[in-house]
BAGU-974087 format. One record per residue (C-alpha): chain; x, y, z; residue number from 1; residue in three letters. Coordinates in steps of 0.2 Angstrom, whole numbers, padded with zeros to 4 digits. Example, Ala and Ser with C-alpha at 12.3 -4.5 7.8 and 13.67 -1.06 7.14 Angstrom:
<atoms>
 ch     u     v     w   i  aa
  A  0062 -0022  0039   1 Ala
  A  0068 -0005  0036   2 Ser
</atoms>
This chain:
<atoms>
 ch     u     v     w   i  aa
  A  0767 -0903  0244   1 Met
  A  0768 -0922  0241   2 Ser
  A  0784 -0932  0238   3 Tyr
  A  0785 -0947  0226   4 Pro
  A  0783 -0963  0236   5 Gly
  A  0779 -0953  0252   6 Tyr
  A  0771 -0956  0263   7 Pro
  A  0773 -0974  0265   8 Pro
  A  0758 -0985  0264   9 Thr
  A  0759 -0991  0282  10 Gly
  A  0768 -0989  0298  11 Tyr
  A  0785 -0996  0300  12 Pro
  A  0787 -1010  0313  13 Pro
  A  0789 -1004  0331  14 Phe
  A  0798 -1015  0343  15 Pro
  A  0787 -1021  0357  16 Gly
  A  0771 -1013  0350  17 Tyr
  A  0758 -1018  0354  18 Pro
  A  0762 -1026  0370  19 Pro
  A  0762 -1045  0370  20 Thr
  A  0745 -1052  0373  21 Gly
  A  0736 -1036  0370  22 Gln
  A  0736 -1036  0351  23 Glu
  A  0717 -1037  0349  24 Ser
  A  0715 -1020  0359  25 Ser
  A  0726 -1011  0347  26 Phe
  A  0721 -1006  0329  27 Pro
  A  0731 -1015  0315  28 Pro
  A  0746 -1006  0307  29 Pro
  A  0742 -0996  0291  30 Gly
  A  0725 -0990  0297  31 Gln
  A  0730 -0972  0299  32 Tyr
  A  0732 -0962  0283  33 Pro
  A  0746 -0950  0282  34 Tyr
  A  0741 -0932  0277  35 Pro
  A  0746 -0924  0260  36 Ser
  A  0758 -0912  0267  37 Gly
  A  0762 -0899  0281  38 Phe
  A  0756 -0882  0283  39 Pro
  A  0768 -0868  0280  40 Pro
  A  0775 -0863  0297  41 Met
  A  0771 -0845  0301  42 Gly
  A  0784 -0832  0302  43 Gly
  A  0796 -0839  0289  44 Gly
  A  0814 -0844  0293  45 Ala
  A  0823 -0843  0309  46 Tyr
  A  0829 -0826  0314  47 Pro
  A  0847 -0823  0310  48 Pro
  A  0858 -0826  0325  49 Ala
  A  0867 -0811  0332  50 Pro
  A  0885 -0809  0325  51 Ser
  A  0892 -0806  0343  52 Ser
  A  0887 -0802  0360  53 Gly
  A  0885 -0818  0369  54 Tyr
  A  0891 -0819  0386  55 Pro
  A  0909 -0824  0391  56 Gly
  A  0913 -0840  0399  57 Ala
  A  0908 -0834  0416  58 Gly
  A  0890 -0834  0411  59 Gly
  A  0876 -0823  0418  60 Tyr
  A  0873 -0815  0434  61 Pro
  A  0863 -0825  0447  62 Ala
  A  0844 -0820  0448  63 Pro
  A  0842 -0804  0459  64 Gly
  A  0861 -0799  0457  65 Gly
  A  0860 -0789  0441  66 Tyr
  A  0865 -0771  0442  67 Pro
  A  0852 -0758  0439  68 Ala
  A  0850 -0753  0420  69 Pro
  A  0864 -0741  0416  70 Gly
  A  0875 -0747  0430  71 Gly
  A  0886 -0759  0420  72 Tyr
  A  0898 -0756  0405  73 Pro
  A  0889 -0757  0389  74 Gly
  A  0872 -0753  0395  75 Ala
  A  0860 -0753  0380  76 Pro
  A  0856 -0737  0372  77 Gln
  A  0837 -0732  0369  78 Pro
  A  0831 -0743  0355  79 Gly
  A  0846 -0754  0353  80 Gly
  A  0850 -0772  0358  81 Ala
  A  0860 -0773  0374  82 Pro
  A  0877 -0780  0375  83 Ser
  A  0879 -0795  0387  84 Tyr
  A  0885 -0793  0406  85 Pro
  A  0903 -0791  0408  86 Gly
  A  0907 -0787  0389  87 Val
  A  0914 -0770  0385  88 Leu
  A  0907 -0761  0370  89 Pro
  A  0917 -0766  0354  90 Gly
  A  0928 -0779  0363  91 Gln
  A  0918 -0794  0358  92 Gly
  A  0921 -0809  0369  93 Phe
  A  0939 -0805  0374  94 Gly
  A  0945 -0810  0392  95 Ala
  A  0932 -0809  0405  96 Pro
  A  0934 -0796  0418  97 Pro
  A  0945 -0801  0432  98 Gly
  A  0957 -0811  0420  99 Gly
  A  0962 -0829  0422 100 Ala
  A  0954 -0832  0439 101 Gly
  A  0937 -0825  0434 102 Phe
  A  0937 -0815  0451 103 Ser
  A  0921 -0805  0453 104 Gly
  A  0914 -0812  0436 105 Tyr
  A  0896 -0817  0438 106 Pro
  A  0892 -0835  0437 107 Gln
  A  0876 -0842  0429 108 Pro
  A  0863 -0850  0440 109 Pro
  A  0864 -0868  0444 110 Thr
  A  0861 -0878  0429 111 Gln
  A  0856 -0896  0427 112 Ser
  A  0861 -0904  0410 113 Tyr
  A  0853 -0921  0410 114 Gly
  A  0857 -0935  0423 115 Gly
  A  0868 -0950  0422 116 Gly
  A  0872 -0962  0408 117 Pro
  A  0860 -0962  0393 118 Ala
  A  0846 -0974  0395 119 Gln
  A  0845 -0987  0382 120 Val
  A  0827 -0991  0377 121 Pro
  A  0823 -1008  0383 122 Leu
  A  0812 -1021  0373 123 Pro
  A  0794 -1016  0374 124 Gly
  A  0795 -1000  0364 125 Gly
  A  0795 -0988  0379 126 Phe
  A  0810 -0980  0387 127 Pro
  A  0815 -0990  0403 128 Gly
  A  0802 -1003  0397 129 Gly
  A  0788 -0995  0406 130 Ala
  A  0771 -0991  0400 131 Met
  A  0768 -0973  0395 132 Pro
  A  0761 -0962  0409 133 Ser
  A  0747 -0957  0397 134 Gln
  A  0738 -0973  0401 135 Tyr
  A  0728 -0971  0417 136 Pro
  A  0733 -0985  0429 137 Gly
  A  0745 -0991  0416 138 Gly
  A  0731 -0998  0405 139 Gln
  A  0732 -0995  0386 140 Pro
  A  0718 -0985  0380 141 Pro
  A  0703 -0991  0370 142 Tyr
  A  0705 -0991  0351 143 Pro
  A  0692 -0978  0350 144 Ser
  A  0702 -0967  0361 145 Gln
  A  0718 -0967  0350 146 Ile
  A  0711 -0969  0333 147 Asn
  A  0713 -0951  0330 148 Thr
  A  0710 -0944  0313 149 Glu
  A  0718 -0928  0319 150 Ser
  A  0721 -0913  0308 151 Phe
  A  0720 -0915  0289 152 Pro
  A  0734 -0904  0286 153 Ser
  A  0745 -0908  0301 154 Tyr
  A  0753 -0925  0303 155 Pro
  A  0742 -0937  0313 156 Val
  A  0746 -0944  0330 157 Phe
  A  0747 -0963  0327 158 Ser
  A  0747 -0975  0342 159 Pro
  A  0766 -0976  0342 160 Val
  A  0766 -0958  0347 161 Ser
  A  0759 -0962  0364 162 Trp
  A  0775 -0968  0371 163 Asp
  A  0782 -0950  0370 164 Tyr
  A  0778 -0940  0385 165 Ser
  A  0785 -0925  0393 166 Ser
  A  0792 -0935  0408 167 Glu
  A  0809 -0939  0401 168 Pro
  A  0814 -0921  0399 169 Ala
  A  0807 -0917  0416 170 Ala
  A  0816 -0931  0425 171 Met
  A  0833 -0927  0417 172 Thr
  A  0833 -0908  0417 173 Gln
  A  0823 -0904  0433 174 Gly
  A  0806 -0897  0432 175 Thr
  A  0806 -0878  0433 176 His
  A  0792 -0875  0420 177 Gly
  A  0778 -0863  0421 178 Thr
  A  0765 -0877  0418 179 Ile
  A  0763 -0891  0431 180 Arg
  A  0751 -0905  0431 181 Pro
  A  0734 -0899  0437 182 Ala
  A  0728 -0906  0454 183 Ala
  A  0712 -0915  0455 184 Asn
  A  0713 -0918  0436 185 Phe
  A  0697 -0925  0428 186 Asp
  A  0699 -0928  0409 187 Ala
  A  0681 -0930  0406 188 Met
  A  0676 -0914  0415 189 Arg
  A  0689 -0905  0404 190 Asp
  A  0683 -0913  0388 191 Ala
  A  0665 -0907  0393 192 Glu
  A  0671 -0889  0396 193 Val
  A  0680 -0889  0379 194 Leu
  A  0664 -0896  0370 195 Arg
  A  0653 -0882  0378 196 Lys
  A  0666 -0869  0373 197 Ala
  A  0664 -0874  0354 198 Met
  A  0646 -0879  0354 199 Lys
  A  0633 -0867  0346 200 Gly
  A  0636 -0850  0338 201 Phe
  A  0653 -0843  0342 202 Gly
  A  0668 -0850  0352 203 Thr
  A  0672 -0847  0371 204 Asp
  A  0691 -0845  0368 205 Glu
  A  0694 -0840  0386 206 Gln
  A  0687 -0857  0392 207 Ala
  A  0698 -0866  0380 208 Ile
  A  0713 -0855  0386 209 Ile
  A  0709 -0859  0404 210 Asp
  A  0710 -0878  0401 211 Val
  A  0724 -0880  0389 212 Val
  A  0736 -0867  0398 213 Ala
  A  0734 -0875  0415 214 Asn
  A  0736 -0894  0410 215 Arg
  A  0752 -0903  0407 216 Ser
  A  0755 -0911  0390 217 Asn
  A  0752 -0928  0398 218 Asp
  A  0735 -0922  0404 219 Gln
  A  0730 -0914  0387 220 Arg
  A  0733 -0931  0379 221 Gln
  A  0720 -0939  0391 222 Lys
  A  0708 -0925  0388 223 Ile
  A  0710 -0928  0369 224 Lys
  A  0706 -0947  0372 225 Ala
  A  0691 -0943  0384 226 Ala
  A  0684 -0931  0371 227 Phe
  A  0683 -0944  0357 228 Lys
  A  0676 -0957  0370 229 Thr
  A  0662 -0946  0376 230 Met
  A  0657 -0937  0360 231 Tyr
  A  0663 -0949  0346 232 Gly
  A  0672 -0933  0338 233 Lys
  A  0690 -0928  0336 234 Asp
  A  0695 -0914  0348 235 Leu
  A  0709 -0908  0336 236 Ile
  A  0697 -0907  0321 237 Lys
  A  0684 -0897  0331 238 Asp
  A  0697 -0885  0338 239 Leu
  A  0704 -0883  0320 240 Lys
  A  0686 -0878  0314 241 Ser
  A  0685 -0865  0327 242 Glu
  A  0702 -0857  0327 243 Leu
  A  0714 -0850  0314 244 Ser
  A  0731 -0842  0311 245 Gly
  A  0744 -0841  0326 246 Asn
  A  0731 -0846  0339 247 Met
  A  0727 -0863  0329 248 Glu
  A  0746 -0866  0327 249 Glu
  A  0749 -0863  0346 250 Leu
  A  0734 -0874  0351 251 Ile
  A  0739 -0889  0340 252 Leu
  A  0757 -0888  0346 253 Ala
  A  0751 -0889  0364 254 Leu
  A  0741 -0905  0360 255 Phe
  A  0756 -0914  0351 256 Met
  A  0766 -0926  0362 257 Pro
  A  0783 -0917  0365 258 Pro
  A  0794 -0929  0356 259 Thr
  A  0781 -0929  0341 260 Tyr
  A  0782 -0910  0341 261 Tyr
  A  0801 -0910  0339 262 Asp
  A  0801 -0923  0326 263 Ala
  A  0787 -0914  0316 264 Trp
  A  0796 -0898  0318 265 Ser
  A  0812 -0906  0311 266 Leu
  A  0802 -0914  0296 267 Arg
  A  0794 -0897  0292 268 Asn
  A  0811 -0888  0293 269 Ala
  A  0817 -0899  0279 270 Met
  A  0802 -0901  0268 271 Lys
  A  0799 -0892  0252 272 Gly
  A  0811 -0879  0245 273 Ala
  A  0824 -0873  0256 274 Gly
  A  0829 -0878  0274 275 Thr
  A  0826 -0869  0290 276 Gln
  A  0843 -0873  0297 277 Glu
  A  0840 -0863  0313 278 Arg
  A  0826 -0875  0318 279 Val
  A  0838 -0890  0316 280 Leu
  A  0851 -0882  0326 281 Ile
  A  0839 -0877  0340 282 Glu
  A  0832 -0894  0342 283 Ile
  A  0847 -0906  0339 284 Leu
  A  0860 -0895  0348 285 Cys
  A  0850 -0892  0364 286 Ser
  A  0841 -0909  0368 287 Arg
  A  0847 -0923  0380 288 Thr
  A  0853 -0940  0373 289 Asn
  A  0837 -0948  0378 290 Gln
  A  0826 -0935  0369 291 Glu
  A  0836 -0936  0353 292 Ile
  A  0835 -0955  0352 293 Arg
  A  0816 -0954  0355 294 Glu
  A  0815 -0940  0341 295 Ile
  A  0825 -0951  0329 296 Val
  A  0813 -0966  0333 297 Arg
  A  0797 -0955  0332 298 Cys
  A  0803 -0947  0315 299 Tyr
  A  0805 -0965  0308 300 Gln
  A  0789 -0972  0314 301 Ser
  A  0778 -0957  0310 302 Glu
  A  0785 -0951  0294 303 Phe
  A  0793 -0967  0287 304 Gly
  A  0809 -0958  0285 305 Arg
  A  0827 -0958  0292 306 Asp
  A  0832 -0942  0301 307 Leu
  A  0850 -0944  0297 308 Glu
  A  0847 -0947  0279 309 Lys
  A  0836 -0932  0277 310 Asp
  A  0849 -0921  0286 311 Ile
  A  0862 -0927  0274 312 Arg
  A  0852 -0923  0259 313 Ser
  A  0847 -0906  0265 314 Asp
  A  0864 -0900  0272 315 Thr
  A  0882 -0901  0267 316 Ser
  A  0900 -0899  0273 317 Gly
  A  0905 -0897  0291 318 His
  A  0887 -0892  0296 319 Phe
  A  0880 -0908  0290 320 Glu
  A  0894 -0918  0300 321 Arg
  A  0889 -0908  0316 322 Leu
  A  0871 -0912  0314 323 Leu
  A  0874 -0930  0310 324 Val
  A  0885 -0931  0326 325 Ser
  A  0871 -0923  0336 326 Met
  A  0857 -0935  0330 327 Cys
  A  0867 -0950  0336 328 Gln
  A  0862 -0945  0354 329 Gly
  A  0879 -0951  0361 330 Asn
  A  0885 -0936  0371 331 Arg
  A  0894 -0941  0387 332 Asp
  A  0882 -0936  0401 333 Glu
  A  0893 -0940  0416 334 Asn
  A  0891 -0925  0427 335 Gln
  A  0908 -0926  0435 336 Asn
  A  0921 -0914  0427 337 Val
  A  0938 -0920  0422 338 Asn
  A  0949 -0904  0424 339 His
  A  0964 -0912  0416 340 Gln
  A  0954 -0917  0401 341 Leu
  A  0947 -0899  0400 342 Ala
  A  0965 -0892  0400 343 Gln
  A  0969 -0904  0386 344 Glu
  A  0954 -0900  0376 345 Asp
  A  0957 -0882  0378 346 Ala
  A  0974 -0884  0371 347 Gln
  A  0968 -0896  0357 348 Arg
  A  0955 -0883  0352 349 Leu
  A  0968 -0869  0352 350 Tyr
  A  0980 -0878  0341 351 Gln
  A  0965 -0883  0329 352 Ala
  A  0960 -0864  0327 353 Gly
  A  0969 -0849  0334 354 Glu
  A  0986 -0857  0335 355 Gly
  A  0987 -0862  0317 356 Arg
  A  0984 -0856  0299 357 Leu
  A  0967 -0862  0294 358 Gly
  A  0955 -0872  0305 359 Thr
  A  0954 -0891  0309 360 Asp
  A  0935 -0892  0309 361 Glu
  A  0935 -0910  0314 362 Ser
  A  0943 -0907  0330 363 Cys
  A  0930 -0894  0335 364 Phe
  A  0916 -0906  0330 365 Asn
  A  0924 -0921  0340 366 Met
  A  0926 -0911  0356 367 Val
  A  0909 -0901  0355 368 Leu
  A  0899 -0917  0350 369 Ala
  A  0906 -0929  0363 370 Thr
  A  0909 -0920  0379 371 Arg
  A  0896 -0917  0392 372 Ser
  A  0889 -0900  0395 373 Phe
  A  0898 -0898  0412 374 Pro
  A  0914 -0904  0404 375 Gln
  A  0912 -0891  0390 376 Leu
  A  0909 -0877  0402 377 Lys
  A  0926 -0882  0411 378 Ala
  A  0935 -0882  0394 379 Thr
  A  0928 -0865  0390 380 Met
  A  0935 -0858  0407 381 Glu
  A  0952 -0867  0404 382 Ala
  A  0952 -0860  0386 383 Tyr
  A  0950 -0842  0392 384 Ser
  A  0964 -0843  0405 385 Arg
  A  0976 -0851  0392 386 Met
  A  0972 -0841  0376 387 Ala
  A  0966 -0824  0384 388 Asn
  A  0951 -0826  0373 389 Arg
  A  0934 -0833  0375 390 Asp
  A  0930 -0849  0365 391 Leu
  A  0914 -0842  0358 392 Leu
  A  0924 -0828  0351 393 Ser
  A  0937 -0840  0343 394 Ser
  A  0923 -0850  0335 395 Val
  A  0916 -0834  0328 396 Ser
  A  0933 -0830  0321 397 Arg
  A  0936 -0847  0314 398 Glu
  A  0919 -0852  0307 399 Phe
  A  0905 -0844  0298 400 Ser
  A  0887 -0848  0293 401 Gly
  A  0877 -0862  0300 402 Asn
  A  0891 -0872  0307 403 Val
  A  0896 -0857  0317 404 Glu
  A  0879 -0856  0324 405 Ser
  A  0878 -0874  0328 406 Gly
  A  0894 -0874  0337 407 Leu
  A  0890 -0858  0347 408 Lys
  A  0873 -0865  0351 409 Thr
  A  0881 -0881  0360 410 Ile
  A  0893 -0869  0369 411 Leu
  A  0879 -0857  0374 412 Gln
  A  0869 -0872  0381 413 Cys
  A  0884 -0878  0391 414 Ala
  A  0886 -0861  0398 415 Leu
  A  0868 -0857  0402 416 Asn
  A  0854 -0866  0392 417 Arg
  A  0840 -0854  0398 418 Pro
  A  0850 -0839  0392 419 Ala
  A  0851 -0847  0375 420 Phe
  A  0832 -0849  0374 421 Phe
  A  0830 -0832  0381 422 Ala
  A  0840 -0825  0367 423 Glu
  A  0831 -0835  0354 424 Arg
  A  0814 -0828  0360 425 Leu
  A  0821 -0810  0360 426 Tyr
  A  0826 -0811  0342 427 Tyr
  A  0810 -0820  0337 428 Ser
  A  0801 -0804  0342 429 Met
  A  0814 -0790  0339 430 Lys
  A  0812 -0778  0324 431 Gly
  A  0798 -0778  0312 432 Ala
  A  0787 -0793  0312 433 Gly
  A  0787 -0808  0323 434 Thr
  A  0794 -0826  0320 435 Asp
  A  0779 -0834  0327 436 Asp
  A  0784 -0852  0324 437 Ser
  A  0800 -0849  0334 438 Thr
  A  0790 -0840  0348 439 Leu
  A  0777 -0854  0348 440 Val
  A  0790 -0868  0348 441 Arg
  A  0801 -0862  0362 442 Ile
  A  0786 -0857  0373 443 Val
  A  0778 -0874  0371 444 Val
  A  0793 -0885  0372 445 Thr
  A  0801 -0877  0387 446 Arg
  A  0784 -0874  0396 447 Ser
  A  0787 -0889  0407 448 Glu
  A  0806 -0889  0408 449 Ile
  A  0814 -0873  0411 450 Asp
  A  0803 -0858  0406 451 Leu
  A  0804 -0851  0424 452 Val
  A  0823 -0849  0422 453 Gln
  A  0821 -0843  0404 454 Ile
  A  0810 -0829  0410 455 Lys
  A  0822 -0824  0423 456 Gln
  A  0837 -0823  0411 457 Met
  A  0826 -0813  0398 458 Phe
  A  0823 -0800  0411 459 Ser
  A  0841 -0799  0416 460 Gln
  A  0848 -0798  0398 461 Met
  A  0835 -0786  0391 462 Tyr
  A  0828 -0776  0406 463 Gln
  A  0811 -0781  0401 464 Lys
  A  0800 -0796  0406 465 Thr
  A  0796 -0809  0393 466 Leu
  A  0777 -0806  0396 467 Gly
  A  0779 -0787  0392 468 Thr
  A  0788 -0791  0375 469 Val
  A  0775 -0804  0370 470 Ile
  A  0761 -0793  0375 471 Ala
  A  0768 -0779  0364 472 Ser
  A  0771 -0791  0349 473 Asp
  A  0755 -0801  0349 474 Thr
  A  0737 -0798  0350 475 Ser
  A  0720 -0806  0353 476 Gly
  A  0717 -0824  0360 477 Asp
  A  0734 -0829  0354 478 Tyr
  A  0742 -0816  0366 479 Arg
  A  0731 -0822  0380 480 Lys
  A  0736 -0840  0378 481 Leu
  A  0755 -0836  0377 482 Leu
  A  0754 -0825  0392 483 Leu
  A  0744 -0839  0401 484 Ala
  A  0758 -0851  0397 485 Ile
  A  0772 -0840  0402 486 Val
  A  0763 -0836  0418 487 Gly
  A  0761 -0818  0416 488 Gln
</atoms>
C-alpha cells in the first residue's frame, strides 16, 4: 500500500557520499525510484512467546555435556515442548539448583557480546571511515554495477546501501557462522553459472542453491554487480521471474546487504495495519550498538523515514520507551564486569519490582537498556542469590505483553544469545503451520555470525537437530536451500 507523501522524491543527503573527487563515477541522487509498497511477509505475525520455561540464570549446559533424554528433571513428554535444563516442572524459574552458589548448575558456552567501546562513524559515510569491502581493491563500482532496478515489489538497493556489509557483526561477535567466504571466489564465474541456470526452458534450482548457499553476503553483492556488468540485466529481477513463494523470499533475503535487511524488516513490521512487535523486539533487543546505529542510518537513507518516530507512532507506553532506548545504540559495551554495580542493580531491580506494591518500570528500563550484556548476566546471578528467585521470573510476574517480551529478550541475550535464537526458531515451526518469515530472517541474519552455536543449543534444548525440524516443516527447493545454509 502507499502512504501520502511517501516515498520521498529523492534520497536524503548522506555524509561523505560519494567520496570527494569521485562524484562523476556515482549516479546523481534521486535517480532510483522507490517501489510502491512491500510484499506481505509470509507466515503472518511472530509466534507467541512461551509464557515460561526459559532457563535460569545459570544458562545452558556446555555442548556435549547434556544428559541423555529422560535423564534430567522435567524431561519432555511425547508431543510436548520440553522444560529447560535445571527447571523442575511447575516451578517456573525459581532458585537454580545448588542455591546461591550455583554449585553444579550448568553454565552456558563462552559467549561474545560485541567488543570494546562503540565505534562512532567517522566522516566519509562508512564505519571507521574505510571503504566498504564490497569494492574489490577498495575501488568504487561502476555506475552500471550499482544502478540496480532491483525488485519491483521489494525496496531497491540504492548506492548508499553498499556501505552495509556483514563485517561489523562478524568482527564484534566472533564468526561462528555456517557460511564462510568461498575460497578462490570468482564473481564473474558465479554470475555465468546463475545465468545458465535461468536460461531457456525451466530453471536449474540446484545450481542456484549451490552458489548462493556457499558464498558470503559480501560475495553475493559482487556477484550481483558482475551479473549486471556482464549481461546488462538485473540478477534480482531475473531470480524473481524464475522463483516464487518462500523460495523467492529466502533468495531475496540472501541478496540483501545485512543492515538493509534488518532495516527493511523493521519497516515492513510497522507498515500497514497492525504491527509485528516480535520482529521489532527480535532485531532491536539483540543487535550490537554498531549494528543498531547503521540500521537507523540505513532506515533513514533508504526509506526517508525516522526509525524512532515510526516506533513512537506504532507502539505506546513502556514498550515504546524500551524500543526507543534500544534504537539509540548506546548500551555500555565494556566487557569488564563490575560486581559491586551488579549487586547494587540487583537490589535496585528488587526494590522496583518484587520488593514493593506495583512496579517501577522506568528502573527496569534504565538498567536493562544501558548495562553491557556481561554486566546484566552478573546482575542476574546477584539477583538470584539475593531474592531466591530468577530475574526472568520476576519480569514475568511484574510485566505482561510486549514490554515483558522485550525485557526478557534482553536478559535472554545476556544469558545465552544463541539459545534465544534457537527458541525463536523452534516456535516458528512448532504446531500447525510455519512462520516462514521468522524462519528465513533468523537463518539468514545469523548464518555468518553464530548459527553454529544456535544449532548446538537447538539440539540440547529440544533433543532434535535444527536440520531435522526444518526438513519436516518445509519442502522442495525451499527446504534444500535452508538445509544448505544451516549446513545439514
